[in-house]
FIKOLZA-1660 file (N, C-alpha, C; in steps of 0.1 Angstrom, whole numbers, plus 5000, padded with zeros to 4 digits):
% residues 132
   i   px   py   pz ch aa at
   1 5008 4988 5000  A  M  N
   1 5000 5000 5000  A  M CA
   1 5009 5012 5000  A  M  C
   2 5005 5022 4992  A  N  N
   2 5012 5034 4991  A  N CA
   2 5006 5044 5001  A  N  C
   3 5015 5050 5010  A  A  N
   3 5010 5059 5020  A  A CA
   3 5003 5071 5015  A  A  C
   4 5008 5077 5004  A  L  N
   4 5002 5089 4998  A  L CA
   4 4989 5085 4991  A  L  C
   5 4988 5074 4985  A  F  N
   5 4976 5069 4978  A  F CA
   5 4971 5056 4984  A  F  C
   6 4963 5057 4994  A  P  N
   6 4959 5044 5001  A  P CA
   6 4949 5035 4993  A  P  C
   7 4943 5041 4983  A  Y  N
   7 4934 5033 4974  A  Y CA
   7 4940 5031 4961  A  Y  C
   8 4940 5018 4956  A  A  N
   8 4946 5015 4943  A  A CA
   8 4939 5003 4937  A  A  C
   9 4939 5004 4923  A  E  N
   9 4933 4992 4916  A  E CA
   9 4940 4992 4902  A  E  C
  10 4944 4980 4897  A  T  N
  10 4950 4979 4884  A  T CA
  10 4941 4971 4875  A  T  C
  11 4939 4976 4863  A  T  N
  11 4932 4970 4852  A  T CA
  11 4939 4971 4839  A  T  C
  12 4942 4961 4832  A  H  N
  12 4949 4961 4819  A  H CA
  12 4962 4969 4820  A  H  C
  13 4970 4966 4831  A  D  N
  13 4983 4973 4833  A  D CA
  13 4982 4988 4835  A  D  C
  14 4970 4993 4838  A  V  N
  14 4969 5007 4842  A  V CA
  14 4964 5007 4856  A  V  C
  15 4972 5014 4865  A  T  N
  15 4969 5015 4879  A  T CA
  15 4963 5029 4882  A  T  C
  16 4952 5029 4889  A  V  N
  16 4945 5041 4894  A  V CA
  16 4947 5042 4909  A  V  C
  17 4954 5053 4914  A  R  N
  17 4956 5055 4928  A  R CA
  17 4949 5067 4932  A  R  C
  18 4943 5066 4944  A  V  N
  18 4935 5078 4949  A  V CA
  18 4938 5081 4964  A  V  C
  19 4939 5094 4967  A  S  N
  19 4939 5098 4981  A  S CA
  19 4928 5108 4982  A  S  C
  20 4923 5110 4994  A  V  N
  20 4912 5119 4996  A  V CA
  20 4914 5126 5009  A  V  C
  21 4909 5139 5010  A  S  N
  21 4910 5147 5022  A  S CA
  21 4898 5155 5023  A  S  C
  22 4893 5156 5036  A  F  N
  22 4881 5164 5039  A  F CA
  22 4886 5178 5040  A  F  C
  23 4878 5187 5035  A  L  N
  23 4881 5202 5034  A  L CA
  23 4872 5209 5044  A  L  C
  24 4875 5211 5056  A  P  N
  24 4866 5218 5066  A  P CA
  24 4864 5232 5062  A  P  C
  25 4874 5239 5055  A  E  N
  25 4872 5253 5052  A  E CA
  25 4861 5255 5041  A  E  C
  26 4858 5244 5033  A  Q  N
  26 4848 5245 5023  A  Q CA
  26 4835 5238 5027  A  Q  C
  27 4835 5233 5039  A  S  N
  27 4823 5226 5043  A  S CA
  27 4815 5234 5053  A  S  C
  28 4802 5232 5053  A  M  N
  28 4793 5239 5062  A  M CA
  28 4783 5229 5068  A  M  C
  29 4788 5222 5078  A  P  N
  29 4779 5212 5084  A  P CA
  29 4766 5217 5089  A  P  C
  30 4766 5229 5094  A  D  N
  30 4753 5235 5099  A  D CA
  30 4743 5237 5087  A  D  C
  31 4748 5237 5075  A  K  N
  31 4739 5239 5063  A  K CA
  31 4738 5226 5055  A  K  C
  32 4743 5215 5061  A  G  N
  32 4742 5202 5055  A  G CA
  32 4751 5200 5043  A  G  C
  33 4763 5206 5043  A  Q  N
  33 4772 5206 5032  A  Q CA
  33 4786 5202 5037  A  Q  C
  34 4792 5191 5031  A  W  N
  34 4805 5186 5034  A  W CA
  34 4813 5185 5020  A  W  C
  35 4826 5188 5021  A  F  N
  35 4833 5188 5008  A  F CA
  35 4847 5181 5010  A  F  C
  36 4850 5173 5000  A  W  N
  36 4863 5166 5000  A  W CA
  36 4870 5169 4987  A  W  C
  37 4884 5168 4988  A  A  N
  37 4892 5169 4976  A  A CA
  37 4898 5155 4974  A  A  C
  38 4899 5151 4962  A  Y  N
  38 4906 5138 4959  A  Y CA
  38 4916 5140 4948  A  Y  C
  39 4927 5133 4950  A  H  N
  39 4939 5133 4942  A  H CA
  39 4940 5120 4935  A  H  C
  40 4940 5120 4922  A  V  N
  40 4940 5107 4914  A  V CA
  40 4954 5107 4906  A  V  C
  41 4960 5095 4907  A  R  N
  41 4972 5093 4898  A  R CA
  41 4969 5081 4889  A  R  C
  42 4970 5083 4876  A  V  N
  42 4968 5072 4867  A  V CA
  42 4982 5068 4862  A  V  C
  43 4986 5055 4864  A  E  N
  43 4999 5051 4860  A  E CA
  43 4998 5041 4849  A  E  C
  44 5005 5043 4838  A  N  N
  44 5005 5034 4826  A  N CA
  44 5016 5024 4827  A  N  C
  45 5013 5012 4831  A  G  N
  45 5023 5001 4832  A  G CA
  45 5023 4993 4820  A  G  C
  46 5016 4997 4810  A  S  N
  46 5015 4989 4797  A  S CA
  46 5027 4993 4788  A  S  C
  47 5028 4986 4777  A  D  N
  47 5039 4989 4767  A  D CA
  47 5034 4998 4756  A  D  C
  48 5022 5004 4757  A  M  N
  48 5018 5014 4747  A  M CA
  48 5011 5025 4754  A  M  C
  49 5011 5037 4747  A  A  N
  49 5004 5049 4752  A  A CA
  49 4989 5046 4753  A  A  C
  50 4983 5053 4763  A  V  N
  50 4969 5052 4764  A  V CA
  50 4963 5066 4766  A  V  C
  51 4951 5068 4761  A  Q  N
  51 4944 5081 4763  A  Q CA
  51 4932 5079 4771  A  Q  C
  52 4930 5088 4782  A  L  N
  52 4918 5087 4790  A  L CA
  52 4908 5095 4783  A  L  C
  53 4897 5089 4778  A  M  N
  53 4887 5095 4770  A  M CA
  53 4875 5100 4778  A  M  C
  54 4870 5092 4788  A  S  N
  54 4859 5096 4795  A  S CA
  54 4859 5089 4809  A  S  C
  55 4850 5094 4818  A  R  N
  55 4849 5089 4831  A  R CA
  55 4835 5086 4835  A  R  C
  56 4833 5077 4845  A  R  N
  56 4820 5074 4851  A  R CA
  56 4822 5073 4866  A  R  C
  57 4816 5082 4874  A  W  N
  57 4818 5081 4888  A  W CA
  57 4804 5077 4894  A  W  C
  58 4805 5069 4904  A  I  N
  58 4793 5065 4912  A  I CA
  58 4796 5071 4926  A  I  C
  59 4788 5080 4930  A  I  N
  59 4789 5087 4943  A  I CA
  59 4777 5083 4951  A  I  C
  60 4780 5078 4963  A  A  N
  60 4770 5074 4973  A  A CA
  60 4771 5083 4985  A  A  C
  61 4759 5088 4990  A  D  N
  61 4760 5096 5002  A  D CA
  61 4756 5087 5014  A  D  C
  62 4756 5093 5026  A  G  N
  62 4754 5085 5038  A  G CA
  62 4740 5079 5039  A  G  C
  63 4731 5084 5031  A  R  N
  63 4717 5079 5031  A  R CA
  63 4716 5067 5021  A  R  C
  64 4726 5064 5014  A  G  N
  64 4726 5054 5004  A  G CA
  64 4721 5058 4990  A  G  C
  65 4719 5071 4988  A  Q  N
  65 4715 5076 4975  A  Q CA
  65 4727 5076 4966  A  Q  C
  66 4726 5071 4954  A  R  N
  66 4737 5070 4944  A  R CA
  66 4735 5080 4933  A  R  C
  67 4746 5087 4930  A  H  N
  67 4746 5096 4919  A  H CA
  67 4756 5092 4909  A  H  C
  68 4753 5091 4896  A  V  N
  68 4762 5087 4885  A  V CA
  68 4766 5099 4877  A  V  C
  69 4779 5102 4877  A  I  N
  69 4784 5113 4869  A  I CA
  69 4792 5108 4858  A  I  C
  70 4789 5112 4845  A  E  N
  70 4796 5107 4834  A  E CA
  70 4800 5119 4826  A  E  C
  71 4812 5118 4819  A  G  N
  71 4816 5129 4811  A  G CA
  71 4829 5126 4804  A  G  C
  72 4833 5135 4795  A  E  N
  72 4845 5134 4787  A  E CA
  72 4857 5137 4796  A  E  C
  73 4868 5130 4795  A  G  N
  73 4880 5133 4802  A  G CA
  73 4879 5135 4816  A  G  C
  74 4889 5142 4822  A  V  N
  74 4889 5146 4836  A  V CA
  74 4895 5161 4836  A  V  C
  75 4889 5169 4844  A  I  N
  75 4892 5183 4846  A  I CA
  75 4894 5190 4833  A  I  C
  76 4886 5187 4823  A  G  N
  76 4887 5193 4810  A  G CA
  76 4898 5188 4801  A  G  C
  77 4904 5177 4804  A  E  N
  77 4915 5171 4796  A  E CA
  77 4912 5157 4793  A  E  C
  78 4918 5153 4781  A  Q  N
  78 4918 5139 4778  A  Q CA
  78 4933 5135 4776  A  Q  C
  79 4940 5133 4787  A  P  N
  79 4954 5131 4786  A  P CA
  79 4959 5118 4779  A  P  C
  80 4970 5119 4772  A  V  N
  80 4977 5108 4767  A  V CA
  80 4988 5104 4776  A  V  C
  81 4989 5092 4781  A  I  N
  81 4998 5088 4791  A  I CA
  81 5008 5077 4784  A  I  C
  82 5020 5081 4783  A  A  N
  82 5030 5072 4777  A  A CA
  82 5033 5060 4786  A  A  C
  83 5039 5050 4780  A  P  N
  83 5043 5038 4788  A  P CA
  83 5052 5042 4799  A  P  C
  84 5050 5038 4811  A  G  N
  84 5058 5041 4823  A  G CA
  84 5056 5054 4829  A  G  C
  85 5047 5062 4823  A  E  N
  85 5044 5076 4828  A  E CA
  85 5031 5076 4836  A  E  C
  86 5029 5087 4843  A  N  N
  86 5016 5088 4850  A  N CA
  86 5010 5102 4848  A  N  C
  87 4997 5103 4852  A  Y  N
  87 4990 5115 4850  A  Y CA
  87 4983 5118 4864  A  Y  C
  88 4985 5130 4869  A  D  N
  88 4978 5133 4882  A  D CA
  88 4968 5145 4880  A  D  C
  89 4958 5144 4888  A  Y  N
  89 4949 5155 4888  A  Y CA
  89 4942 5156 4902  A  Y  C
  90 4936 5167 4905  A  V  N
  90 4929 5169 4918  A  V CA
  90 4915 5174 4915  A  V  C
  91 4905 5169 4921  A  S  N
  91 4891 5174 4919  A  S CA
  91 4884 5174 4933  A  S  C
  92 4871 5177 4933  A  G  N
  92 4864 5177 4945  A  G CA
  92 4851 5171 4944  A  G  C
  93 4845 5168 4956  A  C  N
  93 4832 5163 4957  A  C CA
  93 4824 5168 4969  A  C  C
  94 4813 5175 4966  A  P  N
  94 4804 5179 4977  A  P CA
  94 4794 5168 4980  A  P  C
  95 4790 5167 4993  A  L  N
  95 4779 5158 4997  A  L CA
  95 4770 5165 5007  A  L  C
  96 4758 5160 5007  A  G  N
  96 4748 5165 5017  A  G CA
  96 4748 5157 5030  A  G  C
  97 4758 5147 5031  A  T  N
  97 4759 5140 5044  A  T CA
  97 4774 5139 5047  A  T  C
  98 4777 5137 5060  A  P  N
  98 4791 5137 5064  A  P CA
  98 4799 5124 5060  A  P  C
  99 4792 5115 5054  A  T  N
  99 4799 5103 5050  A  T CA
  99 4794 5099 5036  A  T  C
 100 4802 5091 5029  A  G  N
 100 4798 5086 5016  A  G CA
 100 4809 5078 5010  A  G  C
 101 4808 5076 4997  A  S  N
 101 4819 5069 4990  A  S CA
 101 4819 5073 4975  A  S  C
 102 4830 5070 4968  A  M  N
 102 4831 5072 4954  A  M CA
 102 4838 5060 4948  A  M  C
 103 4834 5057 4936  A  Q  N
 103 4841 5047 4928  A  Q CA
 103 4837 5049 4913  A  Q  C
 104 4844 5042 4904  A  G  N
 104 4840 5044 4890  A  G CA
 104 4849 5037 4881  A  G  C
 105 4850 5043 4869  A  A  N
 105 4858 5038 4858  A  A CA
 105 4862 5049 4848  A  A  C
 106 4873 5047 4842  A  Y  N
 106 4878 5055 4831  A  Y CA
 106 4877 5046 4818  A  Y  C
 107 4873 5052 4807  A  I  N
 107 4873 5046 4794  A  I CA
 107 4886 5051 4787  A  I  C
 108 4895 5041 4784  A  M  N
 108 4907 5044 4778  A  M CA
 108 4908 5039 4763  A  M  C
 109 4916 5045 4755  A  I  N
 109 4919 5040 4742  A  I CA
 109 4934 5039 4741  A  I  C
 110 4939 5027 4737  A  A  N
 110 4953 5024 4736  A  A CA
 110 4957 5029 4722  A  A  C
 111 4970 5030 4720  A  E  N
 111 4975 5035 4707  A  E CA
 111 4973 5026 4696  A  E  C
 112 4969 5013 4699  A  D  N
 112 4965 5004 4688  A  D CA
 112 4951 5005 4684  A  D  C
 113 4944 5014 4691  A  G  N
 113 4929 5017 4688  A  G CA
 113 4920 5009 4696  A  G  C
 114 4925 5000 4705  A  S  N
 114 4915 4993 4713  A  S CA
 114 4910 5001 4725  A  S  C
 115 4898 4999 4728  A  S  N
 115 4892 5006 4739  A  S CA
 115 4890 4997 4751  A  S  C
 116 4892 5002 4763  A  F  N
 116 4890 4994 4775  A  F CA
 116 4887 5002 4787  A  F  C
 117 4881 4996 4797  A  E  N
 117 4877 5003 4809  A  E CA
 117 4887 5000 4820  A  E  C
 118 4890 5010 4828  A  V  N
 118 4899 5009 4839  A  V CA
 118 4892 5013 4852  A  V  C
 119 4892 5004 4862  A  A  N
 119 4885 5006 4874  A  A CA
 119 4891 5017 4883  A  A  C
 120 4882 5026 4888  A  I  N
 120 4887 5035 4899  A  I CA
 120 4883 5029 4912  A  I  C
 121 4893 5027 4921  A  P  N
 121 4889 5020 4933  A  P CA
 121 4879 5028 4942  A  P  C
 122 4871 5020 4949  A  K  N
 122 4861 5026 4958  A  K CA
 122 4869 5033 4970  A  K  C
 123 4865 5045 4973  A  F  N
 123 4872 5052 4985  A  F CA
 123 4861 5059 4993  A  F  C
 124 4864 5059 5006  A  A  N
 124 4854 5065 5016  A  A CA
 124 4855 5080 5016  A  A  C
 125 4844 5087 5018  A  L  N
 125 4844 5101 5021  A  L CA
 125 4838 5102 5036  A  L  C
 126 4847 5106 5045  A  T  N
 126 4843 5106 5059  A  T CA
 126 4848 5119 5065  A  T  C
 127 4839 5126 5070  A  A  N
 127 4842 5139 5077  A  A CA
 127 4846 5135 5092  A  A  C
 128 4855 5143 5098  A  P  N
 128 4859 5140 5112  A  P CA
 128 4846 5142 5120  A  P  C
 129 4846 5135 5131  A  V  N
 129 4834 5136 5140  A  V CA
 129 4830 5150 5144  A  V  C
 130 4841 5158 5146  A  A  N
 130 4838 5172 5150  A  A CA
 130 4831 5180 5139  A  A  C
 131 4832 5176 5126  A  A  N
 131 4826 5183 5115  A  A CA
 131 4813 5177 5112  A  A  C
 132 4808 5168 5120  A  Q  N
 132 4795 5162 5117  A  Q CA
 132 4785 5168 5126  A  Q  C
% end
């Protein structure tokens, strides 16, 4: 386990690592709003370049409600990741409960034209007890 990225999953020689942190300065528990930042690293362990084309997130709140978010690329980019290289980005997630989880998948295209899905590991969104 990587201390910086406690959540990791490898699919088709592409590893997705995630770390998450609660942002108390952007959260308003008295108004039912909690906010987390997550840092994702996509590592290409294959022998050909891959491009991240789209994403699908499944976000569950503490009440068990699920929200599916789909879209092109990540943070406005569709990065090409060379063999042995990685791509990092940071994004955020607001929730209406102090706990929840996220998981999902990226759709990638390899330089040979093949398309495949890469799993994003499930990770917990948990506010400190004081922020609940």
